KOLKEMI-734598 format. One record per atom (N, C-alpha, C): y, z, x. Coordinates in steps of 0.05 Angstrom, whole numbers, padded with zeros to 5 digits, always signed. Each point is the difference from the previous one (the first is absolute). Layout:
N
YZX...
! end
This chain:
389
-02311+01015+02639-00029+00005+00002-00014-00023+00013-00016+00005+00021-00015-00021+00013-00023-00009-00016-00006-00026+00002-00022-00012-00016-00023-00008+00019-00024+00007-00009-00024-00008+00014-00018-00016-00018-00010-00022+00011-00018-00017-00015-00029+00006+00010-00016+00010-00018-00028+00007+00007-00018-00020-00012-00016-00013+00017-00018-00021-00010-00027+00012-00007-00008-00003-00025-00025+00011-00009+00005+00024-00018-00015+00003-00021+00002+00022-00019-00026+00015-00004-00019-00004+00020-00026+00012-00003+00000+00029+00009-00024+00012+00000-00003+00028+00005+00010+00008+00028-00002-00018+00019+00009+00006+00028+00030-00003+00004+00013-00012-00019+00029-00002+00001+00014+00022-00016-00015+00013-00018+00012+00021-00017+00013+00023+00016-00013+00011+00021+00013+00022+00015+00025-00009+00014+00000-00025+00009+00024-00011+00014+00023-00003-00020-00006-00010-00024+00021-00003-00021+00011+00028-00007-00018+00019-00005+00009+00026-00007+00017+00013+00021-00008-00003+00025+00016+00013+00022+00027-00013+00002+00001-00026-00003+00026-00014+00001+00019+00011-00021-00010+00004-00024+00017+00010-00021+00009+00029+00006-00019+00016+00011+00007+00028+00007+00022+00001+00020+00002-00020+00017+00020-00002+00021+00026-00012-00009+00001-00006-00026+00025-00010-00012+00004-00030+00004-00022-00015+00005+00002-00029+00004-00006-00014-00027+00013-00022-00004-00004-00017-00024-00025-00017+00006-00021+00003-00016-00025-00013+00006-00004-00024-00018-00005-00023+00013-00006-00025-00014-00029-00007+00007-00017-00002-00020-00028-00005+00005-00008-00028-00010-00014-00015+00017-00008-00027-00008-00030-00002+00002-00013-00011-00020-00028-00005+00000-00007-00019-00024-00023-00012+00001-00009-00016-00023-00002+00020-00023+00004-00011-00024-00001+00017-00024-00029+00011-00004-00002+00024-00008-00026+00013-00004+00003+00029-00004-00022+00013-00004-00001+00029-00005+00001+00015+00027+00022-00003+00014+00003+00012+00027+00017+00025-00003-00008+00023+00012+00013+00025-00005+00028+00002+00012+00006-00016+00021+00026+00002+00013+00023-00009-00017-00004-00017-00020+00022-00010-00016+00015+00023-00014-00015+00020-00010+00014+00021-00016+00018+00018+00016-00003-00001+00027+00016+00017+00017+00025-00014+00011+00001-00026-00003+00021-00016+00013+00026+00001-00017+00022-00003+00014+00026-00003-00015+00002-00028-00012-00012-00020+00013+00001-00027-00011-00026-00015+00009-00010-00016-00018-00025-00015+00006+00004-00030-00003-00013-00015+00018-00002-00029-00003-00030-00007+00000-00008-00016-00020-00028-00008-00001-00003-00026+00014-00002+00001+00026-00003-00023+00017-00022+00005+00021-00014-00022+00008-00020+00002+00020+00013+00006+00027-00010+00020+00014+00013+00008+00025-00005-00020+00023-00017-00019-00005-00004-00022+00020+00019-00023-00004+00015+00000-00022+00020-00021-00005+00026+00008+00015+00000-00007+00025+00022+00010+00017+00027-00011-00008+00002-00024-00010+00026-00011-00008+00011+00015-00024-00017+00007-00019+00009+00014-00024+00008+00029+00008-00016+00012+00018+00006+00027+00009+00026+00001+00015+00005-00022+00016+00026-00002+00014+00023-00002-00020-00004-00015-00021+00021-00002-00021+00006+00027-00012-00021+00015-00006+00004+00027-00011+00015+00018+00020-00009-00001+00025+00013+00016+00021+00030-00006+00002+00007-00026-00002+00028-00007+00002+00015+00009-00025-00012-00005-00024+00013+00008-00025+00005+00030-00001-00018+00015+00010+00002+00030-00001+00015+00011+00024+00005-00016+00020+00013+00009+00024-00014+00024+00012-00025-00003+00005-00017+00022+00010+00008+00008+00028-00007+00025+00007+00004+00011+00027-00025+00001+00016-00023-00002-00014-00026+00001+00014-00022-00012-00017-00021-00009+00013-00023-00011-00014-00025+00011+00015-00020+00009-00015-00024+00011+00013-00023+00002-00020-00023+00007+00010-00024+00005-00017-00017+00021+00013-00022+00007-00013-00019+00019+00011-00028-00007-00008-00018+00000+00019-00029-00002-00007-00010-00027-00008+00016-00021+00003-00009-00027-00008+00010-00021+00020-00016-00021+00005+00008-00021+00018+00013-00024-00013-00005-00003-00026+00008-00026-00013+00030-00005+00000+00016+00022+00001+00029-00003-00001+00013-00001+00027-00015+00003+00022+00012+00003+00027+00014-00025+00009-00011-00024-00006+00014-00024+00009+00027-00003-00015+00000+00008-00025+00025-00001-00016+00021+00019+00012-00009+00023+00008+00018+00019+00013+00012-00011+00025-00017-00012+00017+00010-00013+00025+00021-00021-00005-00005-00016-00021+00018-00022-00007+00027+00011-00010-00001+00019-00018+00024+00011-00011+00017+00015+00021-00014+00014+00017+00014+00014+00022+00014-00019+00018-00012-00023+00006+00012-00020+00017+00025-00012-00014-00004-00008-00025+00022-00013-00015+00024+00018-00005-00005+00026-00004+00022+00018-00007+00008+00019+00023-00014-00003+00022+00007+00017+00023-00007+00030-00004-00022+00005-00015-00008+00027-00006-00020+00010+00021-00003+00026+00001-00018+00012+00019-00029-00002-00010-00017-00010+00017-00028-00002-00007-00015-00019+00018-00025-00005-00007-00017-00018+00016+00012-00028+00001-00003-00013+00023+00011-00027+00003-00017-00020-00016+00011-00023-00006-00014-00020-00015-00025-00010+00016+00003-00004+00026-00022-00010+00016-00022+00021+00001+00007+00025+00004-00020+00021+00001-00014+00003-00027+00015-00003-00021-00012+00003-00027-00021-00023-00005+00006-00023+00012-00019-00022-00002-00026+00005+00015+00003+00012+00024-00024+00006+00016-00017+00021-00012+00012+00021-00011-00017+00023-00009-00013-00006-00027+00008-00021-00014-00012-00006-00026-00019-00023+00001-00008-00008+00024-00020-00021+00003-00018+00008+00024-00024+00008-00006-00018+00011+00021-00006-00021+00022+00001-00025-00007-00004-00021+00020+00023+00000+00020+00025-00001-00010+00023+00000+00017+00002+00027+00015-00007+00021-00013+00001+00027+00013-00019+00001+00024-00025-00009-00004-00020+00000+00021+00009-00017+00024+00012-00023-00006+00010-00017+00022+00022+00015+00015+00017+00014-00014+00022+00015+00013-00012+00023+00017-00021+00012-00009-00013+00021+00016-00011-00011+00026-00013-00023-00001-00011-00011+00025+00023-00008+00019+00021-00011-00011+00023-00007+00018+00012+00025+00012+00000+00023-00014+00012+00024+00009-00019+00018+00016-00024-00009+00005-00019+00017+00015-00010+00024-00015+00000-00001-00026-00010+00022-00017-00031-00002-00001-00013+00022+00004-00029+00000-00003-00008-00003-00030-00014-00021-00007-00007-00005-00028-00026-00015+00000-00012-00003-00024-00025-00015-00002+00004-00030+00003-00018-00013+00014+00000-00029+00002-00001-00012-00028+00016-00021-00004+00001-00012-00027+00003-00030+00001-00005-00013-00022+00005-00028-00005+00010-00003-00028+00018-00019-00004+00010-00006-00027-00015-00025-00010-00010+00002-00025-00016-00022-00010+00009-00007-00029-00006-00024-00009+00008-00008-00027-00023-00012-00015-00025+00004+00009-00023-00010-00014-00025+00017+00007-00020-00002-00018-00025+00015+00005-00013-00009+00026+00000-00026+00005-00013-00010+00025+00014+00010+00024+00027+00000+00000+00015+00011+00023-00004+00030+00003-00004+00014-00023-00005+00028+00002-00027+00006+00013-00020-00017-00007-00026+00003+00012+00001-00005+00030+00014-00021+00008+00003-00007+00028+00014+00023+00015+00021+00010-00012+00015+00022+00013-00017+00025+00003-00016+00006-00020-00017+00024+00001-00020-00002+00023-00011-00024+00003-00020-00005+00021+00014+00002+00028+00023-00012+00002+00015+00000+00026+00009+00028+00007+00010+00015-00019+00009+00028+00005-00024+00018+00004-00021-00004-00016-00023+00017+00002-00002+00019-00023-00021-00002-00016-00004+00018-00023-00006+00029+00010+00007+00020-00016+00014-00001-00026+00030-00006+00003+00011-00010-00022+00029-00006+00000+00012+00010-00027+00026+00001+00000+00015+00007-00024+00014-00025-00010-00002-00006-00026+00016-00021-00012+00023+00013-00015+00024-00008+00005+00024+00013-00011+00019-00019-00013+00008+00006-00024+00023-00013-00012+00024+00006+00017+00018-00019+00005+00022+00004+00019+00024+00014-00011+00002+00003-00026+00024+00012-00011-00005+00020-00023-00022+00015+00003-00006+00021-00020+00003+00028+00013+00000+00020-00018+00000+00028+00010-00020+00015-00017-00004+00026+00007-00018+00016-00016-00029-00008+00003-00007-00014+00022-00028-00009+00006-00010-00022-00019+00018-00013-00015-00008-00022-00017-00005-00024+00017-00021-00015-00006-00006-00025+00014-00010+00004+00028-00012+00024+00005-00011+00006+00027-00029+00006-00003-00017-00013+00016-00029+00004-00002-00013-00004+00027-00020+00017+00006-00016-00002+00024-00024-00018-00004-00005-00017+00019-00022-00019-00001-00018+00004+00024-00026+00002-00005-00019+00004+00022-00018-00025+00004-00002-00017-00020-00016-00024+00002+00016-00025-00008-00006-00023+00012+00014-00024-00006-00003-00007-00030-00023+00006-00011-00006-00007-00028+00019+00015-00019+00013+00021+00009+00017+00016-00017+00029-00011-00001+00006-00019+00018+00028-00008+00004+00011-00015-00024-00015-00017-00013+00011-00015-00023+00010+00018-00022-00016+00020-00007+00008+00019-00021+00024+00017+00009-00001+00008+00026+00022+00016+00011+00026-00016+00001-00002-00026+00007+00024-00017+00001+00012-00003-00028-00017-00003-00020+00010-00003-00028+00015+00026-00008-00011+00023+00008+00012+00025-00007+00027+00003+00014+00001-00006+00026+00024+00004+00016+00023-00018-00010-00007-00024-00009+00020-00019-00009+00007+00004-00030-00015+00016-00014+00005+00004-00029+00024+00017-00006+00010+00014+00020+00023+00018-00005+00026-00009+00014+00000-00026+00007+00024-00010+00014+00005-00029-00008+00026-00008+00002+00007-00028-00005-00001-00016+00025-00005+00013+00023-00002-00014+00026-00026-00015+00001+00000-00022+00015-00025-00016+00002-00015+00006+00026+00006+00023+00013-00014+00007+00024-00004+00030+00001-00020+00008+00016-00006+00029+00004-00005+00004+00030-00004+00025+00007-00006+00008+00027-00029+00009+00002-00014-00010+00021-00026+00010+00007+00004+00015+00027-00007+00026+00000+00004+00015+00024-00025+00016+00008-00002+00006+00025-00023+00015+00010-00002+00027-00011-00023+00009-00010-00004+00027-00009-00004+00018+00024+00016+00021+00001-00001+00019+00022-00011+00026-00010-00021+00010+00014-00011+00026-00008+00020+00022+00006+00000+00020-00017+00019+00022+00005+00008+00012-00027+00023+00014+00001+00010+00011-00025+00030-00006-00002+00009-00001-00024+00028-00008-00005+00018+00024-00004+00024-00002+00012+00021+00020-00004+00025-00015-00009+00020+00015-00007+00026-00012-00007+00022+00010+00018+00022-00013-00001+00024+00009+00015+00024-00008-00016+00018+00019-00005+00025-00006-00014+00023+00009+00016+00023-00011-00006+00024+00008+00014+00024-00018-00006+00019+00000+00018+00023-00018-00003+00010-00007+00028+00015-00022+00000+00013-00009+00025+00029-00008-00007+00019+00013+00012+00027-00007-00003+00008-00018+00023-00005+00010+00024+00004-00015+00025-00018+00012+00021+00003-00008+00025-00017+00010+00021+00002+00030+00004+00023+00011-00007+00004+00028+00004-00005+00018-00023-00005-00011-00023-00004+00016-00025-00024-00011-00015-00022+00015+00001-00024-00009-00014-00018+00023-00005-00020-00004-00017-00020+00021-00006-00027-00014-00004-00020+00009+00015-00027-00011-00003-00019+00023-00006-00012+00000-00024-00017+00022-00009-00028-00009-00007-00019+00003+00018-00028-00008-00006-00012+00020-00020-00018-00009-00017-00013+00018-00019-00028-00010-00006-00018+00018-00006-00027-00007-00007-00001-00009-00029-00021-00014-00007-00004-00011-00027-00025+00011-00013+00002+00003-00026-00024+00005-00017-00006-00027-00014-00024-00009+00002-00006-00027-00010-00022+00001-00021-00001-00021-00016-00020-00004-00021-00011-00028+00003-00026-00003+00000-00012-00027+00002-00003-00013-00027+00012-00023-00003-00002-00014-00026-00022-00022+00000-00016+00000+00021-00022-00019+00002+00008-00024+00017+00026-00005+00004+00009-00022+00017+00014+00009+00025+00015+00022-00003+00014+00012+00023+00006+00029-00006+00010+00014+00019+00009+00028-00004+00029+00000-00010+00005+00013-00022+00027+00002-00011+00012+00027+00005+00023+00002+00012+00013+00026+00005+00006+00014-00027-00009+00024-00003+00007+00015-00024+00014+00026+00006+00006+00004+00026+00014+00025+00008+00007-00001+00029+00017+00020+00008+00010+00001+00027+00002+00029+00009-00003+00005+00026+00000+00026+00011+00019+00001+00024+00019+00019+00000+00019+00003+00022-00004+00028+00012-00002+00002+00027+00002-00021+00020-00026-00014+00004+00000-00020+00017-00024-00014+00009-00013+00016+00022-00026+00007-00004-00014+00015+00020-00013-00019+00020+00009+00001+00025-00012-00018+00021+00008+00011+00027-00012-00011+00021+00006+00008+00027+00028-00010+00008+00011+00012+00021+00026-00009+00009-00001-00028+00010-00023-00008+00013-00003-00027+00010+00001-00020-00023-00014+00005-00021+00000-00018-00023+00028+00000-00013+00012+00023-00003+00026+00002-00013+00021-00017+00015-00001+00002+00027+00018-00016+00016-00004-00030-00003-00026-00008-00003-00006-00028-00003+00009-00010-00028-00004+00017-00020+00009-00007-00027+00030-00006+00000+00016+00018+00012+00029-00004+00001+00007-00024+00016-00014-00005+00022+00007-00023+00017-00005-00026-00016-00022-00003-00013-00006-00024-00015+00018-00003-00025+00007+00023-00013+00017-00001-00023+00028-00009+00008+00010+00009+00023+00027-00008+00009+00000-00029+00008-00022-00010+00012-00002-00028+00007+00001-00017-00026-00014+00010-00021-00001-00015-00025+00028-00002-00012+00015+00022-00001+00027+00000-00010+00017-00020+00015-00002+00000+00026+00015-00019+00017-00008-00028-00006-00026-00005-00001-00010-00027-00005+00009-00012-00026+00004+00017-00020+00009-00009-00026+00030+00001-00003+00014+00010+00020+00029+00001-00001+00011+00019-00021-00015+00022-00006+00009+00018-00021+00023+00018+00010+00019+00004-00018+00023+00018+00004+00012+00007-00027+00014+00022-00001+00014+00009-00024-00019+00000-00025-00024+00009+00005-00019+00001-00023-00022+00021+00005-00014+00006-00021-00023+00018+00001-00025-00018+00002-00022+00011+00010-00024-00017+00003-00025+00016-00004-00021-00014-00006-00027+00012-00004-00020-00018+00015-00019+00013+00014-00019-00015+00015-00029+00009-00006-00018-00019+00000-00028+00005+00000-00011-00004+00028-00014+00020+00010-00009-00001+00028-00030+00007+00001-00015-00016+00016-00029+00005+00003-00004+00014+00027-00014+00022+00000-00005+00015+00024-00029-00005+00009-00003-00009+00025-00026-00005+00012-00001+00016+00026-00013+00022+00001+00000+00017+00024+00028+00011+00005+00011-00007+00023+00027+00009+00007+00020-00023-00002-00008-00022-00014+00018-00023-00003+00008-00004-00029+00025-00006-00004+00011-00006-00026+00005-00029-00004-00009-00011-00022+00004-00028-00007+00019-00001-00024+00022-00014+00002+00018-00002-00023-00010-00021-00019-00007+00007-00024-00010-00018-00020+00022-00015-00014+00020+00015-00011+00022-00012-00013+00023+00019-00003+00024-00011-00005+00024+00016-00002+00016-00009-00025+00010+00019-00015+00018-00006-00023+00028+00011+00006+00020-00015-00007+00028+00009+00005+00011+00015-00024-00015+00021-00006+00008+00018-00022-00018+00025+00004+00009+00022-00012-00016+00024+00001-00026-00003-00014-00021+00014+00009-00026-00003-00012-00002+00012-00028-00022-00006-00014-00004+00010-00027-00019+00024+00002-00013+00007-00022-00021+00021+00000+00012+00027+00010+00023+00007-00010+00013+00026+00005+00011+00004+00028+00002-00021+00016+00008+00003+00028+00029+00012+00003+00020-00010-00015+00026+00013+00003+00000+00030-00006-00015+00008-00020-00002+00028-00007-00013+00016+00022-00021-00012+00012-00015+00014+00021+00016+00002+00026+00014-00021+00007+00018+00001+00023+00021+00022-00004+00011+00001-00024+00021+00019-00007-00010+00029+00004-00024+00005-00010-00012+00027+00003-00007+00006+00029-00010-00020+00014-00009+00003+00028+00024+00008+00018+00023-00012-00005+00024+00005+00017+00021+00017-00013-00003+00007-00025+00020+00014-00016+00026-00017+00000-00003-00024-00009+00023-00019-00002-00002-00013-00028+00020-00016-00006-00001-00016-00025-00002-00030+00008-00024-00010+00000-00004-00027+00009+00013-00021-00018+00000+00005-00026+00012-00018-00019+00031-00001+00005+00012+00023+00005+00028+00000+00005+00007-00015+00026-00018+00003+00020+00004-00015+00025-00002-00030-00004-00019-00008-00017-00002-00029-00006+00026-00011-00012+00011+00015-00018+00025-00008-00014+00023+00000+00020+00001+00020+00017+00021+00001+00020-00001-00024+00019-00023-00007+00010-00003-00022+00018+00008-00026-00014-00008-00004-00025+00007-00024-00014+00030-00002-00005+00013+00023-00003+00029+00001-00005+00016-00001+00026-00014+00000+00023+00013+00000+00026+00011+00026+00009-00009+00022-00013+00009+00027+00007-00016+00010+00025+00012+00017+00015-00014+00012+00023-00020+00021-00011-00022+00002+00014-00020+00020-00007-00005+00018+00024-00008+00025-00006-00005+00019+00021-00027-00006+00013-00003+00008+00025-00026-00003+00013-00020+00019-00012-00025-00008-00002-00021+00016-00012-00011+00019+00021-00003+00025-00007-00010+00020+00019-00030+00000+00001-00011+00022+00009-00029+00003+00002-00013+00005-00027-00025-00008-00004-00014+00006-00025-00001+00030-00005+00001+00008-00026-00001+00028-00007-00025+00009-00014-00015-00019-00011-00025+00007-00014-00017-00025-00004-00025+00005-00007-00018-00023-00006+00003-00007-00030-00005-00025-00006+00001-00009-00028-00022-00020-00005-00010-00001-00024-00021-00019-00008+00004-00007-00029-00007-00025-00006+00002-00010-00028-00022-00019-00006-00007-00002-00025-00022-00017-00009+00005-00011-00028-00007-00025-00005+00003-00011-00026-00021+00011-00019+00008+00001-00025-00019+00006-00021-00008-00026-00014-00025-00003-00007-00009-00025-00011-00024+00004-00018-00007-00021-00015-00022+00002-00019-00024-00016+00011-00023+00011-00003-00025-00013+00009-00010-00021-00020+00014-00002-00023-00008-00019-00019+00024-00010-00016-00004-00023-00013+00021-00011-00017-00002+00012-00028+00023+00004-00012-00001+00011-00027+00028+00011-00009-00001+00017-00019+00025+00013-00011-00001+00029+00006+00023+00011+00009+00002+00028+00007-00001+00017-00025-00020+00017-00001-00004+00018-00023+00014+00027+00004-00001+00010+00025+00013+00026+00005+00006+00002+00030+00021+00016+00006+00008+00007+00027+00007+00029+00001-00011+00015+00019+00008+00028+00003-00004+00009+00028+00016+00019+00009-00004+00011+00027+00015+00027+00002-00010+00017+00018+00013+00025+00005+00018-00003+00024+00024+00012-00001+00019-00002+00022-00009+00017+00023+00007-00010+00025-00006+00015+00024+00025+00000+00017+00004+00022+00015+00022+00003+00018-00001-00021+00022+00023-00012+00007+00002-00019+00022-00016-00026-00006-00007-00005-00025-00013-00025-00007+00015-00013-00023+00007-00025+00003+00013-00015-00021-00020-00020-00013-00001+00000-00026-00017-00019-00014+00018-00017-00019-00004-00026+00001+00014-00018-00018-00019-00020-00012+00002-00003-00026-00016-00021-00014+00019-00022-00008-00008-00025+00004+00016-00023-00008-00008-00010-00028-00021+00010-00011-00010-00009-00026+00001+00023-00020-00001-00007-00026+00000+00019-00021-00025-00004-00018-00005+00020-00016-00023-00002-00018+00004-00024-00019-00021-00016-00002+00001-00024-00017+00005-00026+00016+00007+00003+00025+00005-00024+00017-00026-00010+00011-00001-00027+00005-00024-00012+00012+00003+00002+00030-00023+00004+00014-00001+00001+00029-00022-00018+00010+00003-00010+00024-00020-00017+00013-00018+00017+00019-00023-00009+00005-00017+00011+00021+00014-00005+00026+00000+00020+00018+00015-00002+00025-00012-00023+00018+00018-00017+00009-00007-00022+00018+00020-00003+00022+00026+00001-00007+00021+00000+00020+00020+00022-00006+00020+00004+00017+00020+00020-00004+00016-00003-00025+00000-00024-00011+00015-00005-00026-00014+00013-00023-00025+00009+00003-00015+00012-00022+00003+00031+00000+00019+00010+00015+00004+00029+00001+00008+00010-00028-00007+00025-00006+00010+00012-00025+00016+00025+00005+00004+00006+00026+00015+00024+00007-00004+00007+00029+00010+00023+00008-00005+00009+00028+00002+00030+00002-00011+00010+00023+00002+00028+00007+00013+00002+00028+00017+00019+00005+00013+00005+00026-00002+00029+00007-00008+00006+00025-00002+00028+00008+00012+00004+00028+00010+00024+00005+00011+00007+00027-00011+00026+00008-00003+00003+00027-00011+00025+00010+00006+00001+00030-00004+00023+00012+00005+00003+00029-00020-00016+00017-00023-00007-00012-00020-00015+00015-00010-00024-00017-00011-00020+00013-00012-00023-00014-00023+00010-00018-00016+00017+00011-00024+00010-00014+00009+00014-00026+00022+00015+00002+00009+00015-00023+00011-00019-00022+00015-00021+00009+00010-00019-00020-00022-00015-00014-00020-00008+00015-00023-00015-00011-00016+00018-00019-00003+00025+00008-00015+00019-00018+00014+00004-00026+00027+00000+00000+00015+00002-00025-00005-00024-00018-00001-00024+00012-00005-00024-00015-00028+00001-00013-00020+00009+00016-00027+00001-00010-00003+00021-00022+00015+00022+00003-00001+00021-00021+00013-00011-00026+00023-00014+00004+00014-00010-00024-00018-00020-00015-00016-00016+00014-00017-00019-00013-00018+00014-00021-00009+00024+00007-00018+00015-00018+00015+00011-00024+00027+00001+00002+00016+00010-00022+00009-00022-00019-00005-00025+00007+00009-00022-00017-00023-00010-00018+00006-00004-00025-00019-00011-00019+00012-00026-00012-00014-00022+00004+00009-00025-00011-00023-00013-00015+00005-00006-00025-00021-00012-00017+00009-00028-00007-00017-00020+00007+00005-00028-00006-00024-00011-00015+00005-00013-00023-00022-00011-00015+00006-00028-00010
! end
């Protein structure tokens, strides 16, 4: 029986763990100790921080693993790159893992590779942040360099706002520097896929459903396919492929945030792992494939079949609470072609939605058209009753 080491036991790793077990793989799950749902599905658990790459390497050697991977989180990516290098496993390279988990290094790589992206400066003080903002030109975005889920990201329109924004951006990281980048007008889309080599890859743009938390827009859903002109579609793919090359990505899945301004695409950032917020499920529905199984096959070094043409539209959205409190009741009526999942139970405490980590569940729908899929989500919302007090 082949062994896979899955880093993380959170809600976005659960489907990966389950699928691995269904495929007859021995699943070893590693995460810091806590009330994480993935632990109960694993064959074996280690309560270790996934950023402790030396300890994870020890576990990998002791267990004689055949693959290492994660889903929906950036924090474990550098560890994956390190273990893959040390053990000769299939996956993101150590150098690429370093670039994709530091927005400062990532942006520098984009510029070297001719990728269209926002002008940026790396700063380590409030004064330098103010100078950078003036030089770049307001408004700007202040970004923590190693966070995900929109944490530590804030838009600034006035110099007077920078001190507070700097404190917020640095509050969620151990790094002593952040990125100040030019704010570009437009709308944000996503792109997910994989790259094995130059001849085998998949690039799938998709639209986003966003929620404003007062500091920035947080993705709470995704829509497949992306509706845009052929000219814009071609530019998205061109810039995405440049980004993959600039970062040296291969033998891995990836997720991109892209800003669209007119007919031009700006690559904001790239993660060397599949995206969160139901993306693997939505890609699977869109193409009638099993994206989780493909992730496992790539990590194991197995060959995967080429993906054909899309077969239907798909859309998904997070469920969340508008206030902090305790869940008093949950109920909903089932609908055809709509999946509803709650991550919380009656009696559990929930937070007011601020980032993707505050999700309490999700909805997923499929239809022959985008409009039909979205209508199913909107209808399902009216069938869900959630009481928090």
